[in-house]
PDB file of N, CA, C, O and CB in Angstrom:
ATOM      1  N   MET A   1     -16.646  -2.798   4.307  1.00  0.00           N
ATOM      2  CA  MET A   1     -15.237  -1.736   4.152  1.00  0.00           C
ATOM      3  C   MET A   1     -15.438  -0.972   4.411  1.00  0.00           C
ATOM      4  O   MET A   1     -14.369  -0.367   4.492  1.00  0.00           O
ATOM      5  CB  MET A   1     -14.556  -1.351   3.173  1.00  0.00           C
ATOM      6  N   GLU A   2     -16.449  -0.161   4.766  1.00  0.00           N
ATOM      7  CA  GLU A   2     -17.052   0.766   4.647  1.00  0.00           C
ATOM      8  C   GLU A   2     -16.514   0.945   6.624  1.00  0.00           C
ATOM      9  O   GLU A   2     -16.056   2.013   7.031  1.00  0.00           O
ATOM     10  CB  GLU A   2     -18.765   0.538   3.864  1.00  0.00           C
ATOM     11  N   ASP A   3     -16.609   0.314   7.111  1.00  0.00           N
ATOM     12  CA  ASP A   3     -16.552  -0.290   8.576  1.00  0.00           C
ATOM     13  C   ASP A   3     -15.312  -0.004   9.419  1.00  0.00           C
ATOM     14  O   ASP A   3     -15.221   0.326  10.602  1.00  0.00           O
ATOM     15  CB  ASP A   3     -16.648  -1.819   8.507  1.00  0.00           C
ATOM     16  N   TYR A   4     -13.989  -0.311   8.092  1.00  0.00           N
ATOM     17  CA  TYR A   4     -13.012  -0.642   8.445  1.00  0.00           C
ATOM     18  C   TYR A   4     -11.841   0.559   7.784  1.00  0.00           C
ATOM     19  O   TYR A   4     -10.676   0.738   8.140  1.00  0.00           O
ATOM     20  CB  TYR A   4     -12.972  -2.097   8.092  1.00  0.00           C
ATOM     21  N   LEU A   5     -12.460   1.119   6.942  1.00  0.00           N
ATOM     22  CA  LEU A   5     -11.339   2.024   5.880  1.00  0.00           C
ATOM     23  C   LEU A   5     -11.162   3.518   6.911  1.00  0.00           C
ATOM     24  O   LEU A   5     -12.025   4.301   7.307  1.00  0.00           O
ATOM     25  CB  LEU A   5     -12.267   2.513   3.837  1.00  0.00           C
ATOM     26  N   GLU A   6     -10.161   3.505   7.052  1.00  0.00           N
ATOM     27  CA  GLU A   6     -10.170   4.857   7.334  1.00  0.00           C
ATOM     28  C   GLU A   6      -8.942   5.703   6.869  1.00  0.00           C
ATOM     29  O   GLU A   6      -7.757   5.382   6.964  1.00  0.00           O
ATOM     30  CB  GLU A   6     -10.333   4.969   8.717  1.00  0.00           C
ATOM     31  N   ILE A   7      -9.533   6.988   6.284  1.00  0.00           N
ATOM     32  CA  ILE A   7      -8.883   8.242   5.444  1.00  0.00           C
ATOM     33  C   ILE A   7      -8.003   9.117   6.047  1.00  0.00           C
ATOM     34  O   ILE A   7      -8.782   9.721   6.785  1.00  0.00           O
ATOM     35  CB  ILE A   7      -9.859   9.139   4.953  1.00  0.00           C
ATOM     36  N   GLY A   8      -7.035   9.549   6.219  1.00  0.00           N
ATOM     37  CA  GLY A   8      -6.644  10.864   7.005  1.00  0.00           C
ATOM     38  C   GLY A   8      -5.569  11.451   5.837  1.00  0.00           C
ATOM     39  O   GLY A   8      -5.122  10.989   4.787  1.00  0.00           O
ATOM     40  N   TYR A   9      -5.428  12.475   6.438  1.00  0.00           N
ATOM     41  CA  TYR A   9      -4.137  13.349   5.832  1.00  0.00           C
ATOM     42  C   TYR A   9      -3.593  14.406   6.596  1.00  0.00           C
ATOM     43  O   TYR A   9      -4.156  15.030   7.496  1.00  0.00           O
ATOM     44  CB  TYR A   9      -4.460  14.041   4.557  1.00  0.00           C
ATOM     45  N   TRP A  10      -2.111  14.594   6.031  1.00  0.00           N
ATOM     46  CA  TRP A  10      -1.278  15.321   7.191  1.00  0.00           C
ATOM     47  C   TRP A  10      -0.699  16.468   6.526  1.00  0.00           C
ATOM     48  O   TRP A  10      -0.367  16.173   5.378  1.00  0.00           O
ATOM     49  CB  TRP A  10      -0.062  14.400   7.898  1.00  0.00           C
ATOM     50  N   VAL A  11      -0.472  17.603   6.816  1.00  0.00           N
ATOM     51  CA  VAL A  11      -0.365  18.921   6.262  1.00  0.00           C
ATOM     52  C   VAL A  11       1.267  19.497   7.094  1.00  0.00           C
ATOM     53  O   VAL A  11       1.040  19.819   8.261  1.00  0.00           O
ATOM     54  CB  VAL A  11      -2.011  19.938   6.715  1.00  0.00           C
ATOM     55  N   PRO A  12       2.408  19.622   6.789  1.00  0.00           N
ATOM     56  CA  PRO A  12       3.333  19.452   7.581  1.00  0.00           C
ATOM     57  C   PRO A  12       3.378  21.287   7.779  1.00  0.00           C
ATOM     58  O   PRO A  12       2.732  22.107   7.126  1.00  0.00           O
ATOM     59  CB  PRO A  12       4.699  18.448   6.929  1.00  0.00           C
ATOM     60  N   ASP A  13       4.401  21.556   8.938  1.00  0.00           N
ATOM     61  CA  ASP A  13       4.102  22.680   9.180  1.00  0.00           C
ATOM     62  C   ASP A  13       5.114  23.283   8.458  1.00  0.00           C
ATOM     63  O   ASP A  13       5.112  24.473   8.775  1.00  0.00           O
ATOM     64  CB  ASP A  13       3.943  22.976  10.477  1.00  0.00           C
ATOM     65  N   ARG A  14       6.132  23.016   7.500  1.00  0.00           N
ATOM     66  CA  ARG A  14       6.614  23.779   6.689  1.00  0.00           C
ATOM     67  C   ARG A  14       6.644  23.000   5.136  1.00  0.00           C
ATOM     68  O   ARG A  14       6.331  21.815   5.019  1.00  0.00           O
ATOM     69  CB  ARG A  14       7.930  24.212   7.299  1.00  0.00           C
ATOM     70  N   ARG A  15       7.056  23.829   4.014  1.00  0.00           N
ATOM     71  CA  ARG A  15       7.261  23.290   3.093  1.00  0.00           C
ATOM     72  C   ARG A  15       8.423  22.055   2.385  1.00  0.00           C
ATOM     73  O   ARG A  15       9.497  22.474   1.954  1.00  0.00           O
ATOM     74  CB  ARG A  15       7.191  24.191   2.737  1.00  0.00           C
ATOM     75  N   LEU A  16       8.199  21.008   2.337  1.00  0.00           N
ATOM     76  CA  LEU A  16       9.248  20.122   1.911  1.00  0.00           C
ATOM     77  C   LEU A  16       9.414  19.730   0.695  1.00  0.00           C
ATOM     78  O   LEU A  16       8.481  19.689  -0.106  1.00  0.00           O
ATOM     79  CB  LEU A  16       9.224  19.129   2.480  1.00  0.00           C
ATOM     80  N   THR A  17      11.216  19.228   0.268  1.00  0.00           N
ATOM     81  CA  THR A  17      11.726  18.809  -0.779  1.00  0.00           C
ATOM     82  C   THR A  17      10.548  17.757  -1.360  1.00  0.00           C
ATOM     83  O   THR A  17       9.465  17.507  -0.832  1.00  0.00           O
ATOM     84  CB  THR A  17      13.153  18.249  -0.460  1.00  0.00           C
ATOM     85  N   TYR A  18      10.981  17.335  -2.344  1.00  0.00           N
ATOM     86  CA  TYR A  18      10.413  15.773  -2.833  1.00  0.00           C
ATOM     87  C   TYR A  18      11.264  14.894  -1.820  1.00  0.00           C
ATOM     88  O   TYR A  18      10.553  14.098  -1.206  1.00  0.00           O
ATOM     89  CB  TYR A  18      10.803  15.269  -4.725  1.00  0.00           C
ATOM     90  N   GLU A  19      12.316  14.854  -1.566  1.00  0.00           N
ATOM     91  CA  GLU A  19      13.111  13.669  -0.766  1.00  0.00           C
ATOM     92  C   GLU A  19      12.466  13.372   0.495  1.00  0.00           C
ATOM     93  O   GLU A  19      12.015  12.370   1.049  1.00  0.00           O
ATOM     94  CB  GLU A  19      14.643  14.040  -0.411  1.00  0.00           C
ATOM     95  N   GLN A  20      12.628  15.033   0.837  1.00  0.00           N
ATOM     96  CA  GLN A  20      11.873  15.111   2.704  1.00  0.00           C
ATOM     97  C   GLN A  20      10.513  14.790   2.715  1.00  0.00           C
ATOM     98  O   GLN A  20      10.035  14.512   3.815  1.00  0.00           O
ATOM     99  CB  GLN A  20      11.829  16.804   3.556  1.00  0.00           C
ATOM    100  N   LEU A  21       9.645  14.762   1.549  1.00  0.00           N
ATOM    101  CA  LEU A  21       8.609  14.211   1.575  1.00  0.00           C
ATOM    102  C   LEU A  21       8.553  12.469   1.319  1.00  0.00           C
ATOM    103  O   LEU A  21       7.638  11.893   1.908  1.00  0.00           O
ATOM    104  CB  LEU A  21       7.942  14.996   0.694  1.00  0.00           C
ATOM    105  N   ARG A  22       9.461  11.648   0.497  1.00  0.00           N
ATOM    106  CA  ARG A  22       9.414  10.589   0.475  1.00  0.00           C
ATOM    107  C   ARG A  22       9.972  10.095   1.775  1.00  0.00           C
ATOM    108  O   ARG A  22       9.662   8.929   2.021  1.00  0.00           O
ATOM    109  CB  ARG A  22       9.893  10.225  -0.598  1.00  0.00           C
ATOM    110  N   ASP A  23      10.791  10.752   2.753  1.00  0.00           N
ATOM    111  CA  ASP A  23      11.780  10.355   3.519  1.00  0.00           C
ATOM    112  C   ASP A  23      10.798  10.015   4.763  1.00  0.00           C
ATOM    113  O   ASP A  23      10.957   9.059   5.522  1.00  0.00           O
ATOM    114  CB  ASP A  23      13.010  11.468   3.704  1.00  0.00           C
ATOM    115  N   GLU A  24       9.813  10.917   4.832  1.00  0.00           N
ATOM    116  CA  GLU A  24       8.129  11.085   5.699  1.00  0.00           C
ATOM    117  C   GLU A  24       7.048   9.904   5.431  1.00  0.00           C
ATOM    118  O   GLU A  24       6.195   9.492   6.217  1.00  0.00           O
ATOM    119  CB  GLU A  24       7.186  12.627   5.072  1.00  0.00           C
ATOM    120  N   GLU A  25       7.338   9.439   4.006  1.00  0.00           N
ATOM    121  CA  GLU A  25       6.224   8.286   3.795  1.00  0.00           C
ATOM    122  C   GLU A  25       6.739   7.241   4.452  1.00  0.00           C
ATOM    123  O   GLU A  25       6.128   6.418   5.133  1.00  0.00           O
ATOM    124  CB  GLU A  25       5.882   7.832   2.294  1.00  0.00           C
ATOM    125  N   GLU A  26       7.981   7.307   4.205  1.00  0.00           N
ATOM    126  CA  GLU A  26       8.652   5.753   4.854  1.00  0.00           C
ATOM    127  C   GLU A  26       8.727   5.728   6.243  1.00  0.00           C
ATOM    128  O   GLU A  26       8.598   4.659   6.840  1.00  0.00           O
ATOM    129  CB  GLU A  26      10.240   5.399   4.414  1.00  0.00           C
ATOM    130  N   LYS A  27       8.982   7.103   7.012  1.00  0.00           N
ATOM    131  CA  LYS A  27       8.833   6.655   8.599  1.00  0.00           C
ATOM    132  C   LYS A  27       7.459   6.169   8.392  1.00  0.00           C
ATOM    133  O   LYS A  27       7.483   4.939   8.432  1.00  0.00           O
ATOM    134  CB  LYS A  27       8.989   7.951   9.929  1.00  0.00           C
ATOM    135  N   THR A  28       5.983   6.728   8.137  1.00  0.00           N
ATOM    136  CA  THR A  28       4.799   6.729   8.679  1.00  0.00           C
ATOM    137  C   THR A  28       4.979   5.132   7.813  1.00  0.00           C
ATOM    138  O   THR A  28       4.851   4.166   8.565  1.00  0.00           O
ATOM    139  CB  THR A  28       3.526   8.134   8.353  1.00  0.00           C
ATOM    140  N   THR A  29       5.191   4.881   6.687  1.00  0.00           N
ATOM    141  CA  THR A  29       5.003   3.323   6.176  1.00  0.00           C
ATOM    142  C   THR A  29       5.913   2.002   7.654  1.00  0.00           C
ATOM    143  O   THR A  29       5.400   0.963   8.069  1.00  0.00           O
ATOM    144  CB  THR A  29       6.140   3.261   4.117  1.00  0.00           C
ATOM    145  N   ILE A  30       6.768   2.367   7.919  1.00  0.00           N
ATOM    146  CA  ILE A  30       7.585   1.748   9.073  1.00  0.00           C
ATOM    147  C   ILE A  30       6.534   1.728  10.120  1.00  0.00           C
ATOM    148  O   ILE A  30       6.104   0.653  10.538  1.00  0.00           O
ATOM    149  CB  ILE A  30       8.981   2.611   9.551  1.00  0.00           C
ATOM    150  N   LYS A  31       6.133   2.781  10.529  1.00  0.00           N
ATOM    151  CA  LYS A  31       5.319   2.525  11.823  1.00  0.00           C
ATOM    152  C   LYS A  31       3.950   1.850  11.595  1.00  0.00           C
ATOM    153  O   LYS A  31       3.706   0.769  12.130  1.00  0.00           O
ATOM    154  CB  LYS A  31       5.053   3.886  12.565  1.00  0.00           C
ATOM    155  N   LEU A  32       3.167   2.399  10.903  1.00  0.00           N
ATOM    156  CA  LEU A  32       1.917   1.821  10.377  1.00  0.00           C
ATOM    157  C   LEU A  32       1.830   0.470   9.899  1.00  0.00           C
ATOM    158  O   LEU A  32       0.807  -0.212   9.968  1.00  0.00           O
ATOM    159  CB  LEU A  32       1.507   2.544   9.382  1.00  0.00           C
ATOM    160  N   ARG A  33       3.004   0.072   9.380  1.00  0.00           N
ATOM    161  CA  ARG A  33       3.241  -1.036   8.612  1.00  0.00           C
ATOM    162  C   ARG A  33       1.624  -1.488   7.556  1.00  0.00           C
ATOM    163  O   ARG A  33       1.059  -2.483   8.010  1.00  0.00           O
ATOM    164  CB  ARG A  33       3.769  -2.291   9.855  1.00  0.00           C
ATOM    165  N   PRO A  34       1.087  -1.001   6.579  1.00  0.00           N
ATOM    166  CA  PRO A  34      -0.200  -1.016   6.171  1.00  0.00           C
ATOM    167  C   PRO A  34       0.265  -2.060   5.290  1.00  0.00           C
ATOM    168  O   PRO A  34       1.318  -2.183   4.665  1.00  0.00           O
ATOM    169  CB  PRO A  34      -0.942   0.312   5.628  1.00  0.00           C
ATOM    170  N   THR A  35      -1.108  -3.026   5.416  1.00  0.00           N
ATOM    171  CA  THR A  35      -1.536  -4.258   4.984  1.00  0.00           C
ATOM    172  C   THR A  35      -1.403  -4.311   3.423  1.00  0.00           C
ATOM    173  O   THR A  35      -0.891  -5.256   2.823  1.00  0.00           O
ATOM    174  CB  THR A  35      -2.958  -4.506   5.475  1.00  0.00           C
ATOM    175  N   LEU A  36      -1.718  -3.629   3.065  1.00  0.00           N
ATOM    176  CA  LEU A  36      -2.076  -3.591   1.614  1.00  0.00           C
ATOM    177  C   LEU A  36      -0.619  -3.060   0.433  1.00  0.00           C
ATOM    178  O   LEU A  36      -0.430  -3.116  -0.783  1.00  0.00           O
ATOM    179  CB  LEU A  36      -3.491  -2.379   1.572  1.00  0.00           C
ATOM    180  N   ASP A  37       0.277  -2.486   1.810  1.00  0.00           N
ATOM    181  CA  ASP A  37       1.475  -1.854   0.922  1.00  0.00           C
ATOM    182  C   ASP A  37       2.039  -2.466  -0.321  1.00  0.00           C
ATOM    183  O   ASP A  37       2.201  -3.666  -0.096  1.00  0.00           O
ATOM    184  CB  ASP A  37       2.625  -1.740   1.724  1.00  0.00           C
ATOM    185  N   LEU A  38       2.298  -2.248  -1.174  1.00  0.00           N
ATOM    186  CA  LEU A  38       3.045  -3.440  -2.255  1.00  0.00           C
ATOM    187  C   LEU A  38       4.210  -2.518  -3.132  1.00  0.00           C
ATOM    188  O   LEU A  38       5.061  -2.936  -3.917  1.00  0.00           O
ATOM    189  CB  LEU A  38       1.650  -4.263  -3.606  1.00  0.00           C
ATOM    190  N   ASP A  39       3.880  -0.900  -2.633  1.00  0.00           N
ATOM    191  CA  ASP A  39       4.980  -0.225  -3.275  1.00  0.00           C
ATOM    192  C   ASP A  39       6.608  -0.889  -3.499  1.00  0.00           C
ATOM    193  O   ASP A  39       7.153  -1.403  -2.523  1.00  0.00           O
ATOM    194  CB  ASP A  39       5.061   0.982  -2.453  1.00  0.00           C
ATOM    195  N   SER A  40       7.212  -0.845  -4.624  1.00  0.00           N
ATOM    196  CA  SER A  40       8.333  -1.344  -4.663  1.00  0.00           C
ATOM    197  C   SER A  40       9.151  -0.497  -3.472  1.00  0.00           C
ATOM    198  O   SER A  40       9.917  -1.131  -2.746  1.00  0.00           O
ATOM    199  CB  SER A  40       8.854  -1.289  -6.119  1.00  0.00           C
ATOM    200  N   ARG A  41       8.958   1.119  -3.258  1.00  0.00           N
ATOM    201  CA  ARG A  41       9.978   0.769  -2.589  1.00  0.00           C
ATOM    202  C   ARG A  41       9.704   1.041  -0.930  1.00  0.00           C
ATOM    203  O   ARG A  41      10.492   1.741  -0.295  1.00  0.00           O
ATOM    204  CB  ARG A  41      11.149   1.516  -3.211  1.00  0.00           C
ATOM    205  N   THR A  42       8.625   0.480  -0.350  1.00  0.00           N
ATOM    206  CA  THR A  42       8.307   0.343   0.933  1.00  0.00           C
ATOM    207  C   THR A  42       8.018  -0.800   1.151  1.00  0.00           C
ATOM    208  O   THR A  42       8.227  -1.095   2.328  1.00  0.00           O
ATOM    209  CB  THR A  42       7.447   1.058   1.355  1.00  0.00           C
ATOM    210  N   ARG A  43       7.526  -1.803   0.399  1.00  0.00           N
ATOM    211  CA  ARG A  43       7.043  -3.086   0.077  1.00  0.00           C
ATOM    212  C   ARG A  43       7.626  -4.290   0.934  1.00  0.00           C
ATOM    213  O   ARG A  43       7.032  -5.339   1.184  1.00  0.00           O
ATOM    214  CB  ARG A  43       7.322  -3.296  -1.345  1.00  0.00           C
ATOM    215  N   ARG A  44       9.353  -3.808   1.476  1.00  0.00           N
ATOM    216  CA  ARG A  44       9.941  -4.622   2.469  1.00  0.00           C
ATOM    217  C   ARG A  44       9.546  -4.554   4.004  1.00  0.00           C
ATOM    218  O   ARG A  44       9.815  -5.449   4.805  1.00  0.00           O
ATOM    219  CB  ARG A  44      11.257  -4.367   2.367  1.00  0.00           C
ATOM    220  N   TYR A  45       8.825  -3.294   4.339  1.00  0.00           N
ATOM    221  CA  TYR A  45       8.362  -3.837   5.413  1.00  0.00           C
ATOM    222  C   TYR A  45       6.613  -3.978   5.939  1.00  0.00           C
ATOM    223  O   TYR A  45       5.976  -3.699   6.955  1.00  0.00           O
ATOM    224  CB  TYR A  45       9.123  -3.117   6.254  1.00  0.00           C
ATOM    225  N   ASN A  46       6.345  -4.534   4.684  1.00  0.00           N
ATOM    226  CA  ASN A  46       5.373  -5.353   5.026  1.00  0.00           C
ATOM    227  C   ASN A  46       5.687  -7.016   4.876  1.00  0.00           C
ATOM    228  O   ASN A  46       6.251  -7.656   3.989  1.00  0.00           O
ATOM    229  CB  ASN A  46       4.248  -4.897   4.211  1.00  0.00           C
ATOM    230  N   PRO A  47       5.101  -7.385   6.067  1.00  0.00           N
ATOM    231  CA  PRO A  47       5.294  -9.202   5.932  1.00  0.00           C
ATOM    232  C   PRO A  47       4.822  -9.852   5.362  1.00  0.00           C
ATOM    233  O   PRO A  47       5.377 -10.920   5.104  1.00  0.00           O
ATOM    234  CB  PRO A  47       5.106  -9.984   6.737  1.00  0.00           C
ATOM    235  N   LEU A  48       3.531  -9.554   4.851  1.00  0.00           N
ATOM    236  CA  LEU A  48       2.066 -10.360   3.846  1.00  0.00           C
ATOM    237  C   LEU A  48       2.597  -9.498   2.719  1.00  0.00           C
ATOM    238  O   LEU A  48       1.567  -9.426   2.048  1.00  0.00           O
ATOM    239  CB  LEU A  48      -0.089 -10.011   4.372  1.00  0.00           C
ATOM    240  N   ALA A  49       3.468  -8.817   2.073  1.00  0.00           N
ATOM    241  CA  ALA A  49       3.583  -8.734   0.673  1.00  0.00           C
ATOM    242  C   ALA A  49       3.999  -9.813  -0.111  1.00  0.00           C
ATOM    243  O   ALA A  49       4.198  -9.282  -1.203  1.00  0.00           O
ATOM    244  CB  ALA A  49       4.342  -7.817   0.395  1.00  0.00           C
ATOM    245  N   ASP A  50       4.276 -11.111  -0.234  1.00  0.00           N
ATOM    246  CA  ASP A  50       4.346 -12.000  -0.735  1.00  0.00           C
ATOM    247  C   ASP A  50       3.289 -12.643  -0.804  1.00  0.00           C
ATOM    248  O   ASP A  50       3.322 -13.351  -1.810  1.00  0.00           O
ATOM    249  CB  ASP A  50       5.111 -12.468  -0.409  1.00  0.00           C
ATOM    250  N   LYS A  51       2.350 -12.759  -0.235  1.00  0.00           N
ATOM    251  CA  LYS A  51       1.150 -13.567   0.135  1.00  0.00           C
ATOM    252  C   LYS A  51       0.196 -12.779  -0.421  1.00  0.00           C
ATOM    253  O   LYS A  51      -0.726 -13.386  -0.966  1.00  0.00           O
ATOM    254  CB  LYS A  51       0.892 -13.857   1.647  1.00  0.00           C
ATOM    255  N   LEU A  52       0.147 -11.067  -0.441  1.00  0.00           N
ATOM    256  CA  LEU A  52      -0.662 -10.453  -0.793  1.00  0.00           C
ATOM    257  C   LEU A  52      -0.443 -10.455  -2.585  1.00  0.00           C
ATOM    258  O   LEU A  52      -1.411 -10.485  -3.345  1.00  0.00           O
ATOM    259  CB  LEU A  52      -0.599  -9.213   0.053  1.00  0.00           C
ATOM    260  N   ASP A  53       0.548 -10.429  -2.916  1.00  0.00           N
ATOM    261  CA  ASP A  53       1.111 -10.888  -4.608  1.00  0.00           C
ATOM    262  C   ASP A  53       0.138 -12.170  -4.967  1.00  0.00           C
ATOM    263  O   ASP A  53      -0.818 -12.001  -5.723  1.00  0.00           O
ATOM    264  CB  ASP A  53       3.126 -11.534  -4.693  1.00  0.00           C
ATOM    265  N   LYS A  54       0.375 -13.239  -4.490  1.00  0.00           N
ATOM    266  CA  LYS A  54      -0.163 -14.373  -4.829  1.00  0.00           C
ATOM    267  C   LYS A  54      -1.603 -14.231  -4.954  1.00  0.00           C
ATOM    268  O   LYS A  54      -2.187 -14.558  -5.987  1.00  0.00           O
ATOM    269  CB  LYS A  54       0.199 -15.341  -3.958  1.00  0.00           C
ATOM    270  N   LEU A  55      -2.233 -13.722  -3.872  1.00  0.00           N
ATOM    271  CA  LEU A  55      -3.601 -13.795  -3.827  1.00  0.00           C
ATOM    272  C   LEU A  55      -4.356 -12.453  -4.711  1.00  0.00           C
ATOM    273  O   LEU A  55      -5.586 -12.434  -4.725  1.00  0.00           O
ATOM    274  CB  LEU A  55      -3.972 -13.836  -2.222  1.00  0.00           C
ATOM    275  N   ARG A  56      -3.742 -11.572  -5.291  1.00  0.00           N
ATOM    276  CA  ARG A  56      -3.904 -10.507  -6.429  1.00  0.00           C
ATOM    277  C   ARG A  56      -3.546 -11.695  -7.469  1.00  0.00           C
ATOM    278  O   ARG A  56      -4.432 -11.927  -8.292  1.00  0.00           O
ATOM    279  CB  ARG A  56      -2.756  -8.924  -6.403  1.00  0.00           C
ATOM    280  N   GLY A  57      -2.814 -12.184  -7.517  1.00  0.00           N
ATOM    281  CA  GLY A  57      -2.490 -13.201  -9.357  1.00  0.00           C
ATOM    282  C   GLY A  57      -4.148 -14.372  -9.209  1.00  0.00           C
ATOM    283  O   GLY A  57      -4.755 -14.832 -10.176  1.00  0.00           O
ATOM    284  N   ILE A  58      -4.495 -14.575  -7.785  1.00  0.00           N
ATOM    285  CA  ILE A  58      -5.433 -15.262  -7.876  1.00  0.00           C
ATOM    286  C   ILE A  58      -6.498 -14.819  -8.599  1.00  0.00           C
ATOM    287  O   ILE A  58      -7.086 -15.319  -9.558  1.00  0.00           O
ATOM    288  CB  ILE A  58      -5.702 -15.554  -6.869  1.00  0.00           C
ATOM    289  N   CYS A  59      -6.688 -13.628  -7.889  1.00  0.00           N
ATOM    290  CA  CYS A  59      -8.057 -12.560  -8.250  1.00  0.00           C
ATOM    291  C   CYS A  59      -7.947 -12.071  -9.755  1.00  0.00           C
ATOM    292  O   CYS A  59      -8.923 -11.839 -10.467  1.00  0.00           O
ATOM    293  CB  CYS A  59      -8.060 -10.994  -7.181  1.00  0.00           C
ATOM    294  N   LYS A  60      -6.788 -11.962 -10.089  1.00  0.00           N
ATOM    295  CA  LYS A  60      -6.395 -11.463 -11.791  1.00  0.00           C
ATOM    296  C   LYS A  60      -7.027 -12.426 -12.687  1.00  0.00           C
ATOM    297  O   LYS A  60      -7.939 -12.158 -13.470  1.00  0.00           O
ATOM    298  CB  LYS A  60      -4.615 -11.491 -12.236  1.00  0.00           C
ATOM    299  N   THR A  61      -6.401 -13.725 -12.495  1.00  0.00           N
ATOM    300  CA  THR A  61      -7.079 -15.281 -12.960  1.00  0.00           C
ATOM    301  C   THR A  61      -8.442 -15.197 -13.399  1.00  0.00           C
ATOM    302  O   THR A  61      -8.879 -14.970 -14.527  1.00  0.00           O
ATOM    303  CB  THR A  61      -7.149 -16.407 -11.719  1.00  0.00           C
ATOM    304  N   GLU A  62      -9.271 -15.504 -11.900  1.00  0.00           N
ATOM    305  CA  GLU A  62     -10.360 -15.562 -11.994  1.00  0.00           C
ATOM    306  C   GLU A  62     -11.088 -14.473 -13.253  1.00  0.00           C
ATOM    307  O   GLU A  62     -11.667 -14.711 -14.313  1.00  0.00           O
ATOM    308  CB  GLU A  62     -10.686 -15.425 -10.650  1.00  0.00           C
ATOM    309  N   ALA A  63     -10.659 -12.961 -12.395  1.00  0.00           N
ATOM    310  CA  ALA A  63     -11.242 -12.015 -13.566  1.00  0.00           C
ATOM    311  C   ALA A  63     -11.286 -12.315 -15.013  1.00  0.00           C
ATOM    312  O   ALA A  63     -12.251 -12.378 -15.775  1.00  0.00           O
ATOM    313  CB  ALA A  63     -10.548 -10.855 -13.575  1.00  0.00           C
ATOM    314  N   GLN A  64      -9.878 -12.505 -15.240  1.00  0.00           N
ATOM    315  CA  GLN A  64      -9.791 -12.905 -16.813  1.00  0.00           C
ATOM    316  C   GLN A  64     -10.391 -13.845 -17.403  1.00  0.00           C
ATOM    317  O   GLN A  64     -10.835 -13.734 -18.546  1.00  0.00           O
ATOM    318  CB  GLN A  64      -8.694 -13.204 -17.199  1.00  0.00           C
ATOM    319  N   LYS A  65     -10.492 -15.072 -16.570  1.00  0.00           N
ATOM    320  CA  LYS A  65     -11.625 -16.524 -16.973  1.00  0.00           C
ATOM    321  C   LYS A  65     -13.142 -15.757 -17.249  1.00  0.00           C
ATOM    322  O   LYS A  65     -13.785 -15.684 -18.296  1.00  0.00           O
ATOM    323  CB  LYS A  65     -11.860 -17.938 -15.264  1.00  0.00           C
ATOM    324  N   ASN A  66     -13.464 -15.194 -15.821  1.00  0.00           N
ATOM    325  CA  ASN A  66     -14.704 -15.018 -15.690  1.00  0.00           C
ATOM    326  C   ASN A  66     -15.269 -13.258 -16.878  1.00  0.00           C
ATOM    327  O   ASN A  66     -16.345 -12.683 -16.713  1.00  0.00           O
ATOM    328  CB  ASN A  66     -14.846 -14.968 -13.760  1.00  0.00           C
ATOM    329  N   SER A  67     -14.321 -12.874 -17.802  1.00  0.00           N
ATOM    330  CA  SER A  67     -14.629 -11.448 -18.489  1.00  0.00           C
ATOM    331  C   SER A  67     -15.018 -12.192 -19.915  1.00  0.00           C
ATOM    332  O   SER A  67     -15.696 -11.655 -20.791  1.00  0.00           O
ATOM    333  CB  SER A  67     -13.110 -10.135 -18.566  1.00  0.00           C
ATOM    334  N   ASN A  68     -14.446 -13.578 -19.989  1.00  0.00           N
ATOM    335  CA  ASN A  68     -14.713 -14.327 -21.326  1.00  0.00           C
ATOM    336  C   ASN A  68     -16.127 -15.482 -21.268  1.00  0.00           C
ATOM    337  O   ASN A  68     -16.315 -16.479 -21.966  1.00  0.00           O
ATOM    338  CB  ASN A  68     -13.174 -15.239 -21.679  1.00  0.00           C
ATOM    339  N   LEU A  69     -16.991 -14.901 -20.155  1.00  0.00           N
ATOM    340  CA  LEU A  69     -18.243 -15.440 -19.913  1.00  0.00           C
ATOM    341  C   LEU A  69     -18.822 -15.116 -21.302  1.00  0.00           C
ATOM    342  O   LEU A  69     -19.982 -15.426 -21.576  1.00  0.00           O
ATOM    343  CB  LEU A  69     -19.032 -14.827 -18.607  1.00  0.00           C
TER     344      LEU A  69
END
């Protein structure tokens, strides 16, 4: 994971309102299309969202089964 994880940050050149910041976040999401993004506001930009939901469901079920061991 360390080989592929990339973290960054952005500092705006002026103070933004909450709405402006959300607009910037949406623009960034549209441009980068982060694979793991399932946020309700931006998931429509993730073509893998439905598959990811299913896979997370499988993981949740497995974790629940294994927690009773």
